[in-house]
N, C-alpha and C positions, 0 to 999 in steps of 0.2 A: 514470301507468303507461304510457300510450301512447308516451311519449318515452324510456322506459328503453333501447330499442335504440341510442339516440344515444351512450350511454356504454359500449356493448359493446366497441368496439375499444380504448378506453383501459383498461378493466378487464382485458381479455385481455392487453394489453401489460404491465400492472403484474404480473399473475399470472405471466406468462412470465419477466419480469425477476427476480421473487422466486425462482422455481424454479431459474433459471440460477445464482443466487447461493447455492443450497442452503437457501433459506428458504421459509416458508409465509406466507400472509396470513390474519389473524384480526381480527375485530372485538373491540376491547378497550376497556373503560371503566376510567378511572383517577381516583383521588381522592388528591390530594397532602396533605401535612401542613398546608398553609395552607387547605385546604378547596376548592381549585379542582378542578373536575371536567372531564373530557374523554372523549369517545367517538369512536372512529374505527377505520379499517382500518389495521393496522400490519403490518410485516414482522417475523417472529420466526424465530430459528433452529429447525431441525427438532427439536433436543434440548430446546427450551423446553417447560415443562409445558403451556402453552396450545396447543401445536402438536399434541398427541396426544389431544384429547378424543374421546369416543365418543358417537355418536348425540345424545341430548339432555342429556348431562352438563353440569353447571355447574362452574365452577372460580373460586376466589378465592385471590389471592396476597397475603399480608400481609408487607410489608417494614417492620420496626420496628428500634429500637435493638437489641433482643434477637435479632431474626431479620434481620440485615442481610446477612451473608455467605451464609446459606442460608435464603431466605424460607420462611415457613410456607404450605403449600398445603392448601386444603380443597377436595375434589372429590367430586362425587356426582351422582346422577341429578337432572335437572331435572324440571319439571312436564310438559313436552311442549307442543306447539303449541296444542292446544285449551284446556288448563287455563291456559296463559299468556295466551292471548287473552281468556279469561273474566276473569282477574285484572286485565288492563289495562283492560278495559271497566268492571269494578267500580270501579277507581281513577278513571276518567273520570267516572263517575256521582257518586262522592264529591266530586270537585273541583267538578262542576257544582252539586251540592246546596250545597256550601260557599260558592259564589258566588251563591246565591239562586235557582237554577233549581227549578221545581216538577217533581218527578219522579212 
């Protein structure tokens, strides 16, 4: 955490470049048809569904054979930071217990 300021200039430059191109930056997770997953910061057009989320909304886009030209979007309220943190912690406890930790 103490080293986060080291990336401030690069992050600000990336944000400024995206804005200059009429885009926004969003963290996006992807899962392709082969099961390969990726998560990262991507540039998206301002008209993209992911560009206009409100507060703690979650959004999922399904691109399939049926929904290839116009992907299916599911959007709604997320759990919020406290509930999400509790869920992540519970998942970590389950993983630890599954690996033999005494809880």
